[in-house]
C-alpha positions in Angstrom: 137.6 44.9 84.7 139.6 44.8 81.5 137.9 47.9 80.0 139.3 50.3 82.6 142.3 50.8 80.4 140.2 52.6 77.9 140.3 56.5 78.3 136.7 57.0 77.4 135.5 54.5 80.1 137.6 56.3 82.7 136.3 59.7 81.6 132.7 58.5 81.7 133.2 57.1 85.2 134.8 60.3 86.4 131.9 62.3 85.0 129.4 60.0 86.8 131.2 60.5 90.1 131.4 64.2 89.6 127.7 64.4 88.8 126.9 62.5 92.0 129.1 64.8 94.0 127.4 67.9 92.6 124.0 66.5 93.3 125.0 65.7 96.9 126.4 69.1 97.4 123.3 70.8 96.1 121.1 68.7 98.4 123.3 69.5 101.4 123.1 73.3 100.5 119.3 73.1 100.7 119.6 72.2 104.4 117.4 70.0 106.4 113.9 69.0 105.3 111.2 71.3 106.7 108.7 69.9 109.2 105.4 68.7 107.7 103.6 71.2 109.8 105.5 74.1 108.2 104.7 72.7 104.8 101.0 72.4 105.6 100.9 75.9 107.0 102.6 77.3 103.9 100.2 75.5 101.6 97.3 76.7 103.6 98.6 80.3 103.4 99.1 80.0 99.6 95.6 78.6 99.1 94.2 81.6 101.1 96.2 84.1 99.0 95.1 82.4 95.8 91.5 82.4 96.9 91.6 86.1 97.7 93.2 86.9 94.3 90.7 84.8 92.5 87.8 86.6 94.2 89.3 90.0 93.3 89.8 89.0 89.7 86.3 87.6 89.5 84.9 90.9 90.9 86.9 92.9 88.4 86.3 90.9 85.3 83.0 89.1 85.8 81.0 92.0 87.4 78.4 93.5 85.1 79.8 97.0 86.0 83.5 96.6 86.4 84.0 100.3 87.0 82.0 100.0 90.3 84.0 96.9 91.3 87.3 98.7 90.7 86.1 101.7 92.6 85.2 99.4 95.5 88.7 97.8 95.5 90.3 101.2 95.4 88.2 102.4 98.3 89.1 99.3 100.3 92.8 99.9 99.6 92.5 103.5 100.6 90.9 102.4 103.9 93.7 100.0 104.6 96.3 102.7 103.9 94.5 105.1 106.3 94.3 102.4 109.0 98.0 101.6 108.6 98.9 105.3 108.7 96.8 105.8 111.8 98.3 102.7 113.5 101.9 103.9 113.1 101.3 107.7 113.1 103.2 108.1 116.3 106.5 107.5 114.4 106.2 109.2 111.1 109.3 107.5 109.6 107.7 104.1 110.2 104.4 105.3 108.7 106.1 106.7 105.6 108.2 103.5 105.1 105.1 101.3 105.4 103.1 103.4 103.0 105.9 103.5 100.5 106.2 99.7 100.7 102.5 99.2 100.1 102.3 101.7 97.3 105.2 100.0 95.4 
């Protein structure tokens, strides 16, 4: 390997080794690969959330009377808040924290 005496060749080789070490470190920091079942479950949950959002947006924007659709969504949100409050009303600190989290 007669070209190893050239400084630019050595520098390029050091850079390549450094890049490889950085990539390996990054991969190791990610941790072990998740099980396929966890990935499938996460994808399913994401699809469910996207479907719900798409339906809500469709109701809001494609409804002939969007004001009524919005009022319906507000009513459903209010009912959910009331249910949550009633479920945890025994401990008012928990109820307030949960309501604050939802309202944010």
